[in-house]
Backbone as XML, in Angstrom:
<?xml version="1.0"?>
<chain id="A" units="angstrom">
  <residue number="1" name="MET">
    <atom name="N" x="13.798" y="-14.591" z="10.346"/>
    <atom name="CA" x="13.424" y="-13.464" z="9.521"/>
    <atom name="C" x="13.502" y="-12.199" z="10.377"/>
  </residue>
  <residue number="2" name="PRO">
    <atom name="N" x="14.194" y="-11.151" z="9.912"/>
    <atom name="CA" x="14.289" y="-9.913" z="10.695"/>
    <atom name="C" x="12.942" y="-9.206" z="10.780"/>
  </residue>
  <residue number="3" name="HIS">
    <atom name="N" x="12.738" y="-8.527" z="11.900"/>
    <atom name="CA" x="11.498" y="-7.778" z="12.099"/>
    <atom name="C" x="11.571" y="-6.457" z="11.345"/>
  </residue>
  <residue number="4" name="THR">
    <atom name="N" x="10.533" y="-6.134" z="10.600"/>
    <atom name="CA" x="10.427" y="-4.851" z="9.909"/>
    <atom name="C" x="9.384" y="-4.020" z="10.639"/>
  </residue>
  <residue number="5" name="PRO">
    <atom name="N" x="9.774" y="-2.869" z="11.187"/>
    <atom name="CA" x="8.791" y="-2.061" z="11.917"/>
    <atom name="C" x="7.712" y="-1.526" z="10.984"/>
  </residue>
  <residue number="6" name="GLU">
    <atom name="N" x="6.525" y="-1.361" z="11.545"/>
    <atom name="CA" x="5.408" y="-0.810" z="10.776"/>
    <atom name="C" x="5.655" y="0.668" z="10.521"/>
  </residue>
  <residue number="7" name="VAL">
    <atom name="N" x="5.433" y="1.093" z="9.302"/>
    <atom name="CA" x="5.585" y="2.498" z="8.937"/>
    <atom name="C" x="4.228" y="2.999" z="8.471"/>
  </residue>
  <residue number="8" name="ILE">
    <atom name="N" x="3.741" y="4.063" z="9.084"/>
    <atom name="CA" x="2.481" y="4.659" z="8.669"/>
    <atom name="C" x="2.789" y="5.979" z="7.977"/>
  </residue>
  <residue number="9" name="ILE">
    <atom name="N" x="2.362" y="6.103" z="6.728"/>
    <atom name="CA" x="2.612" y="7.312" z="5.951"/>
    <atom name="C" x="1.392" y="8.215" z="6.073"/>
  </residue>
  <residue number="10" name="PRO">
    <atom name="N" x="1.560" y="9.427" z="6.606"/>
    <atom name="CA" x="0.401" y="10.310" z="6.750"/>
    <atom name="C" x="-0.214" y="10.653" z="5.395"/>
  </residue>
  <residue number="11" name="GLN">
    <atom name="N" x="-1.521" y="10.729" z="5.364"/>
    <atom name="CA" x="-2.245" y="11.073" z="4.144"/>
    <atom name="C" x="-2.272" y="12.583" z="3.954"/>
  </residue>
  <residue number="12" name="ARG">
    <atom name="N" x="-2.063" y="13.020" z="2.730"/>
    <atom name="CA" x="-2.247" y="14.429" z="2.394"/>
    <atom name="C" x="-3.719" y="14.643" z="2.079"/>
  </residue>
  <residue number="13" name="PRO">
    <atom name="N" x="-4.220" y="15.859" z="2.252"/>
    <atom name="CA" x="-5.623" y="16.115" z="1.910"/>
    <atom name="C" x="-5.861" y="15.869" z="0.419"/>
  </residue>
  <residue number="14" name="PRO">
    <atom name="N" x="-7.030" y="15.353" z="0.053"/>
    <atom name="CA" x="-7.320" y="15.115" z="-1.358"/>
    <atom name="C" x="-7.611" y="16.415" z="-2.090"/>
  </residue>
  <residue number="15" name="PHE">
    <atom name="N" x="-7.452" y="16.372" z="-3.423"/>
    <atom name="CA" x="-7.908" y="17.463" z="-4.275"/>
    <atom name="C" x="-9.378" y="17.193" z="-4.550"/>
  </residue>
  <residue number="16" name="VAL">
    <atom name="N" x="-10.231" y="18.124" z="-4.194"/>
    <atom name="CA" x="-11.676" y="17.920" z="-4.323"/>
    <atom name="C" x="-12.284" y="19.031" z="-5.163"/>
  </residue>
  <residue number="17" name="ASP">
    <atom name="N" x="-13.133" y="18.657" z="-6.129"/>
    <atom name="CA" x="-13.950" y="19.623" z="-6.857"/>
    <atom name="C" x="-15.300" y="18.968" z="-7.131"/>
  </residue>
  <residue number="18" name="VAL">
    <atom name="N" x="-16.123" y="19.579" z="-7.963"/>
    <atom name="CA" x="-17.478" y="19.073" z="-8.183"/>
    <atom name="C" x="-17.504" y="17.676" z="-8.811"/>
  </residue>
  <residue number="19" name="ARG">
    <atom name="N" x="-16.409" y="17.269" z="-9.442"/>
    <atom name="CA" x="-16.355" y="15.956" z="-10.096"/>
    <atom name="C" x="-16.047" y="14.821" z="-9.136"/>
  </residue>
  <residue number="20" name="GLY">
    <atom name="N" x="-15.483" y="15.154" z="-7.978"/>
    <atom name="CA" x="-15.079" y="14.112" z="-7.034"/>
    <atom name="C" x="-13.768" y="14.484" z="-6.386"/>
  </residue>
  <residue number="21" name="GLU">
    <atom name="N" x="-12.927" y="13.486" z="-6.139"/>
    <atom name="CA" x="-11.651" y="13.759" z="-5.479"/>
    <atom name="C" x="-10.541" y="12.892" z="-6.043"/>
  </residue>
  <residue number="22" name="ILE">
    <atom name="N" x="-9.329" y="13.399" z="-5.897"/>
    <atom name="CA" x="-8.116" y="12.655" z="-6.230"/>
    <atom name="C" x="-7.281" y="12.612" z="-4.965"/>
  </residue>
  <residue number="23" name="ARG">
    <atom name="N" x="-6.940" y="11.409" z="-4.543"/>
    <atom name="CA" x="-6.135" y="11.240" z="-3.335"/>
    <atom name="C" x="-4.849" y="10.508" z="-3.720"/>
  </residue>
  <residue number="24" name="ASN">
    <atom name="N" x="-3.725" y="11.182" z="-3.578"/>
    <atom name="CA" x="-2.438" y="10.539" z="-3.814"/>
    <atom name="C" x="-2.106" y="9.673" z="-2.607"/>
  </residue>
  <residue number="25" name="LEU">
    <atom name="N" x="-1.913" y="8.389" z="-2.840"/>
    <atom name="CA" x="-1.651" y="7.475" z="-1.740"/>
    <atom name="C" x="-0.202" y="7.512" z="-1.290"/>
  </residue>
  <residue number="26" name="ILE">
    <atom name="N" x="0.713" y="7.599" z="-2.243"/>
    <atom name="CA" x="2.137" y="7.612" z="-1.915"/>
    <atom name="C" x="2.796" y="8.735" z="-2.693"/>
  </residue>
  <residue number="27" name="ASP">
    <atom name="N" x="3.518" y="9.595" z="-2.003"/>
    <atom name="CA" x="4.281" y="10.664" z="-2.636"/>
    <atom name="C" x="5.752" y="10.408" z="-2.327"/>
  </residue>
  <residue number="28" name="ALA">
    <atom name="N" x="6.305" y="9.400" z="-2.994"/>
    <atom name="CA" x="7.684" y="8.989" z="-2.747"/>
    <atom name="C" x="8.195" y="8.250" z="-3.979"/>
  </residue>
  <residue number="29" name="PRO">
    <atom name="N" x="9.510" y="8.210" z="-4.160"/>
    <atom name="CA" x="10.043" y="7.445" z="-5.287"/>
    <atom name="C" x="9.845" y="5.940" z="-5.046"/>
  </residue>
  <residue number="30" name="PHE">
    <atom name="N" x="9.322" y="5.257" z="-6.042"/>
    <atom name="CA" x="9.164" y="3.813" z="-5.946"/>
    <atom name="C" x="9.123" y="3.243" z="-7.349"/>
  </residue>
  <residue number="31" name="THR">
    <atom name="N" x="9.263" y="1.939" z="-7.465"/>
    <atom name="CA" x="9.387" y="1.331" z="-8.789"/>
    <atom name="C" x="8.114" y="0.701" z="-9.315"/>
  </residue>
  <residue number="32" name="SER">
    <atom name="N" x="7.139" y="0.433" z="-8.455"/>
    <atom name="CA" x="5.900" y="-0.150" z="-8.959"/>
    <atom name="C" x="4.766" y="0.062" z="-7.966"/>
  </residue>
  <residue number="33" name="ALA">
    <atom name="N" x="3.565" y="-0.093" z="-8.465"/>
    <atom name="CA" x="2.365" y="-0.055" z="-7.633"/>
    <atom name="C" x="1.453" y="-1.161" z="-8.137"/>
  </residue>
  <residue number="34" name="ALA">
    <atom name="N" x="0.739" y="-1.814" z="-7.235"/>
    <atom name="CA" x="-0.098" y="-2.939" z="-7.632"/>
    <atom name="C" x="-1.380" y="-2.958" z="-6.826"/>
  </residue>
  <residue number="35" name="VAL">
    <atom name="N" x="-2.421" y="-3.476" z="-7.435"/>
    <atom name="CA" x="-3.667" y="-3.766" z="-6.738"/>
    <atom name="C" x="-3.770" y="-5.280" z="-6.685"/>
  </residue>
  <residue number="36" name="VAL">
    <atom name="N" x="-3.910" y="-5.816" z="-5.500"/>
    <atom name="CA" x="-3.992" y="-7.260" z="-5.312"/>
    <atom name="C" x="-5.357" y="-7.592" z="-4.734"/>
  </residue>
  <residue number="37" name="THR">
    <atom name="N" x="-6.057" y="-8.506" z="-5.352"/>
    <atom name="CA" x="-7.315" y="-8.990" z="-4.796"/>
    <atom name="C" x="-7.135" y="-10.461" z="-4.449"/>
  </residue>
  <residue number="38" name="SER">
    <atom name="N" x="-7.794" y="-10.897" z="-3.403"/>
    <atom name="CA" x="-7.671" y="-12.285" z="-2.954"/>
    <atom name="C" x="-9.037" y="-12.836" z="-2.587"/>
  </residue>
  <residue number="39" name="VAL">
    <atom name="N" x="-9.224" y="-14.108" z="-2.846"/>
    <atom name="CA" x="-10.451" y="-14.764" z="-2.416"/>
    <atom name="C" x="-10.354" y="-15.059" z="-0.929"/>
  </residue>
  <residue number="40" name="LYS">
    <atom name="N" x="-11.482" y="-15.230" z="-0.272"/>
    <atom name="CA" x="-11.527" y="-15.497" z="1.155"/>
    <atom name="C" x="-10.684" y="-16.730" z="1.489"/>
  </residue>
  <residue number="41" name="GLY">
    <atom name="N" x="-9.818" y="-16.574" z="2.485"/>
    <atom name="CA" x="-8.985" y="-17.678" z="2.938"/>
    <atom name="C" x="-7.691" y="-17.861" z="2.163"/>
  </residue>
  <residue number="42" name="ALA">
    <atom name="N" x="-7.445" y="-17.048" z="1.138"/>
    <atom name="CA" x="-6.234" y="-17.193" z="0.333"/>
    <atom name="C" x="-4.998" y="-16.845" z="1.154"/>
  </residue>
  <residue number="43" name="ILE">
    <atom name="N" x="-3.909" y="-17.542" z="0.897"/>
    <atom name="CA" x="-2.619" y="-17.245" z="1.516"/>
    <atom name="C" x="-1.735" y="-16.652" z="0.440"/>
  </residue>
  <residue number="44" name="ARG">
    <atom name="N" x="-1.154" y="-15.491" z="0.738"/>
    <atom name="CA" x="-0.270" y="-14.829" z="-0.226"/>
    <atom name="C" x="1.081" y="-14.600" z="0.425"/>
  </residue>
  <residue number="45" name="GLY">
    <atom name="N" x="2.078" y="-14.448" z="-0.408"/>
    <atom name="CA" x="3.410" y="-14.146" z="0.107"/>
    <atom name="C" x="4.093" y="-15.408" z="0.585"/>
  </residue>
  <residue number="46" name="ASN">
    <atom name="N" x="4.102" y="-15.596" z="1.910"/>
    <atom name="CA" x="4.732" y="-16.754" z="2.532"/>
    <atom name="C" x="6.221" y="-16.817" z="2.206"/>
  </residue>
  <residue number="47" name="HIS">
    <atom name="N" x="6.836" y="-15.653" z="2.040"/>
    <atom name="CA" x="8.267" y="-15.540" z="1.793"/>
    <atom name="C" x="8.712" y="-14.145" z="2.226"/>
  </residue>
  <residue number="48" name="TYR">
    <atom name="N" x="9.994" y="-13.872" z="2.154"/>
    <atom name="CA" x="10.482" y="-12.540" z="2.491"/>
    <atom name="C" x="11.631" y="-12.153" z="1.576"/>
  </residue>
  <residue number="49" name="HIS">
    <atom name="N" x="11.936" y="-10.853" z="1.550"/>
    <atom name="CA" x="13.032" y="-10.306" z="0.759"/>
    <atom name="C" x="14.008" y="-9.640" z="1.714"/>
  </residue>
  <residue number="50" name="LYS">
    <atom name="N" x="15.283" y="-9.923" z="1.575"/>
    <atom name="CA" x="16.286" y="-9.325" z="2.462"/>
    <atom name="C" x="16.482" y="-7.840" z="2.197"/>
  </residue>
  <residue number="51" name="THR">
    <atom name="N" x="16.293" y="-7.395" z="0.963"/>
    <atom name="CA" x="16.577" y="-5.990" z="0.627"/>
    <atom name="C" x="15.405" y="-5.330" z="-0.086"/>
  </residue>
  <residue number="52" name="ASP">
    <atom name="N" x="14.201" y="-5.637" z="0.303"/>
    <atom name="CA" x="13.029" y="-5.101" z="-0.370"/>
    <atom name="C" x="12.054" y="-4.573" z="0.675"/>
  </residue>
  <residue number="53" name="ALA">
    <atom name="N" x="11.256" y="-3.606" z="0.295"/>
    <atom name="CA" x="10.239" y="-3.070" z="1.202"/>
    <atom name="C" x="8.967" y="-2.830" z="0.405"/>
  </residue>
  <residue number="54" name="HIS">
    <atom name="N" x="7.836" y="-2.842" z="1.082"/>
    <atom name="CA" x="6.547" y="-2.645" z="0.424"/>
    <atom name="C" x="5.688" y="-1.705" z="1.249"/>
  </residue>
  <residue number="55" name="TYR">
    <atom name="N" x="4.957" y="-0.836" z="0.575"/>
    <atom name="CA" x="3.906" y="-0.047" z="1.214"/>
    <atom name="C" x="2.594" y="-0.764" z="0.920"/>
  </residue>
  <residue number="56" name="CYS">
    <atom name="N" x="1.704" y="-0.816" z="1.888"/>
    <atom name="CA" x="0.416" y="-1.487" z="1.698"/>
    <atom name="C" x="-0.725" y="-0.530" z="1.974"/>
  </residue>
  <residue number="57" name="TRP">
    <atom name="N" x="-1.741" y="-0.589" z="1.148"/>
    <atom name="CA" x="-2.969" y="0.182" z="1.338"/>
    <atom name="C" x="-4.088" y="-0.847" z="1.439"/>
  </residue>
  <residue number="58" name="LEU">
    <atom name="N" x="-4.719" y="-0.920" z="2.594"/>
    <atom name="CA" x="-5.821" y="-1.854" z="2.778"/>
    <atom name="C" x="-7.115" y="-1.155" z="2.397"/>
  </residue>
  <residue number="59" name="GLN">
    <atom name="N" x="-7.722" y="-1.595" z="1.307"/>
    <atom name="CA" x="-8.961" y="-0.988" z="0.831"/>
    <atom name="C" x="-10.152" y="-1.487" z="1.637"/>
  </residue>
  <residue number="60" name="ARG">
    <atom name="N" x="-10.180" y="-2.780" z="1.873"/>
    <atom name="CA" x="-11.235" y="-3.372" z="2.701"/>
    <atom name="C" x="-10.790" y="-4.775" z="3.103"/>
  </residue>
  <residue number="61" name="GLY">
    <atom name="N" x="-11.435" y="-5.300" z="4.115"/>
    <atom name="CA" x="-11.117" y="-6.670" z="4.506"/>
    <atom name="C" x="-10.645" y="-6.795" z="5.927"/>
  </residue>
</chain>
């Protein structure tokens, strides 16, 4: 499996007002976005794509 270098996308400042904030996570063309939750010890993926890339946002864990 070819190595894919880690890419870190800098965060833009959030829009903040009295109601809270809006933070755009990705400002780039892409075809989908997903939220994935997993139970402790779960294995996900275990495969690769030759012509695909993914951005990941780790919320916690």
